[in-house]
C-alpha positions in Angstrom: -151.1 137.3 -15.9 -149.4 139.8 -17.7 -146.4 139.5 -20.1 -144.0 141.8 -17.4 -144.7 139.2 -14.6 -144.3 136.2 -17.1 -141.0 137.6 -17.4 -140.2 138.1 -14.3 -140.9 134.5 -12.9 -139.2 132.9 -16.0 -136.2 135.2 -15.3 -135.8 134.3 -11.5 -136.5 130.6 -12.4 -133.5 130.7 -14.9 -131.7 132.7 -12.1 -132.3 130.1 -9.3 -131.5 127.0 -11.6 -128.3 128.5 -12.5 -127.2 129.5 -8.8 -128.4 125.6 -7.9 -126.1 123.7 -10.6 -123.0 126.2 -9.1 -123.6 125.1 -5.3 -125.4 121.6 -6.0 -122.1 119.7 -5.9 -119.5 119.6 -2.9 -115.9 121.1 -4.4 -112.7 120.0 -2.6 -110.7 122.9 -1.0 -108.4 125.0 -3.4 -105.4 123.0 -4.6 -106.8 119.4 -3.2 -107.0 116.8 -5.9 -110.5 114.8 -5.9 -110.3 111.5 -4.5 -112.3 108.5 -3.4 -111.6 108.4 0.5 -113.1 104.6 0.2 -110.7 103.8 -1.9 -107.8 105.8 -0.8 -108.4 104.3 2.7 -107.1 100.8 1.1 -103.7 101.9 0.9 -103.5 103.8 4.7 -101.4 102.4 7.3 -100.1 103.8 10.6 -97.4 106.0 10.7 -95.6 103.5 13.6 -96.1 100.7 10.5 -94.4 103.2 8.1 -91.4 103.5 10.1 -91.4 99.9 11.0 -91.2 99.0 7.2 -88.7 101.6 6.9 -86.6 100.6 9.6 -86.8 97.1 8.5 -85.3 98.0 4.8 -82.5 99.7 6.7 -81.4 97.0 8.6 -81.9 94.8 6.1 -79.7 96.6 3.8 -77.2 96.9 6.2 -77.1 93.3 7.1 -76.6 92.6 3.5 -73.9 94.7 2.7 -72.0 93.1 5.8 -72.4 89.8 4.0 -71.1 90.8 0.6 -67.5 91.6 0.0 -66.2 94.9 0.0 -68.7 97.9 -0.6 -70.5 95.6 -3.5 -74.1 96.8 -2.6 -73.2 100.2 -2.9 -71.4 99.8 -6.2 -73.7 97.9 -8.1 -76.9 98.6 -6.5 -76.6 102.2 -4.9 -80.3 101.9 -3.0 -81.9 105.0 -2.1 -83.8 105.3 0.9 -86.5 106.9 -1.3 -87.2 109.3 -4.1 -89.6 112.7 -4.2 -91.8 113.5 -7.0 -93.5 116.6 -7.6 -97.7 116.7 -7.6 -97.0 117.7 -10.8 -95.6 114.7 -12.3 -97.6 112.5 -10.0 -100.9 114.4 -11.5 -99.4 113.7 -15.1 -99.5 109.9 -14.4 -103.1 110.0 -13.0 -104.4 112.3 -15.5 -103.3 109.8 -18.2 -106.0 108.3 -20.1 -107.7 105.1 -18.4 -105.4 105.6 -15.1 -106.6 104.1 -12.0 -103.4 104.1 -10.3 -99.5 104.1 -10.6 -97.0 101.5 -10.6 -93.3 102.1 -9.3 -90.8 100.0 -10.8 -87.1 99.9 -9.8 -84.7 100.8 -12.1 -80.7 101.1 -12.3 -78.9 104.2 -14.3 -75.5 104.8 -15.6 -74.1 105.3 -12.2 -75.4 102.2 -10.5 -77.9 104.4 -8.7 -81.4 102.5 -8.3 -84.1 104.9 -9.5 -88.0 104.8 -9.4 -89.5 104.7 -12.6 -93.1 105.5 -12.5 -95.9 104.6 -14.9 -100.0 105.0 -14.9 -101.8 101.5 -14.9 -105.5 101.0 -15.7 -108.3 99.3 -13.7 -106.9 95.7 -14.7 -103.5 96.6 -13.5 -101.9 96.8 -17.2 -99.1 99.7 -17.8 -100.3 102.5 -19.9 -97.8 103.5 -22.4 -98.8 106.8 -23.4 -97.3 110.9 -23.5 -97.8 111.9 -20.4 -96.5 115.4 -21.1 -96.3 117.0 -24.4 -94.1 120.0 -25.4 -96.5 122.6 -26.8 -94.0 124.0 -29.1 -90.7 122.6 -30.4 -88.0 124.7 -31.4 -87.9 125.3 -35.2 -84.5 126.1 -36.5 -84.3 127.1 -40.2 -82.4 124.4 -42.1 -82.6 121.6 -39.5 -85.4 119.1 -39.7 -87.2 118.6 -36.6 -86.2 115.4 -34.7 -88.9 112.5 -34.6 -88.7 110.4 -31.6 -89.6 106.8 -32.3 -92.1 106.6 -29.8 -93.8 109.4 -27.5 -94.5 106.9 -24.9 -93.1 108.4 -21.7 -92.5 107.3 -17.8 -91.8 109.4 -14.6 -88.4 109.3 -13.4 -85.6 111.8 -12.0 -87.0 112.3 -8.5 -84.9 113.8 -6.0 -83.0 110.6 -4.1 -83.0 110.5 -0.3 -80.3 111.0 0.9 -78.9 113.5 0.2 -82.1 115.2 -0.8 -84.7 114.5 2.2 -86.0 115.8 5.2 -87.8 112.5 6.5 -90.0 112.3 9.3 -89.9 108.4 9.5 
C-alpha cells in the first residue's frame, strides 16, 4: 500500500471516529434539562390528585380561619396557595455540587407572609449550604472597602406569591 492510500484510510478512520463520538449519545431536545425518568416518576401523581390536594389545603385553611378569632390566620400566617420560581433559580439549586434534590421550607417574612425557602439536598437528604449564584463582578468604589459577607451560603426565596400572581390550572 502506498503512502497516499494509507493517509486517506487513516484520515477517513479519524473522521468516522470523530462523527461517531458526536452521535453516540442521545441528547435531550434543546432547552430540556436532562433527567432520569424513572427517578422522576417516583414523584408523579395524576392531576386529579394534585387538584384534590390543593382543594384539601384551601378547605382546611378556611376551616381553620373560621375557628380562630378575627382574622388571626391571615394576619399572623398569611399563607399563599403557592409560589412560582423561574427555571434559573431551580437550575442553580440543582447545579450545586452534590445536589440530588431540593427541599422546600416554609418561612415567615417581616410582613407576616409565609414564604417558601428552597435549598439543595444531597443523596443522604442533608441540606447543602453553599453559594448558589455568585456575582461575577462586584462594584469597585474608590475609597470604600468592599463589603465582606460573613457567609456566602445562600438559599432561594422571593418566589412570586399566588395569589395574586398566579394563573393556576389546579
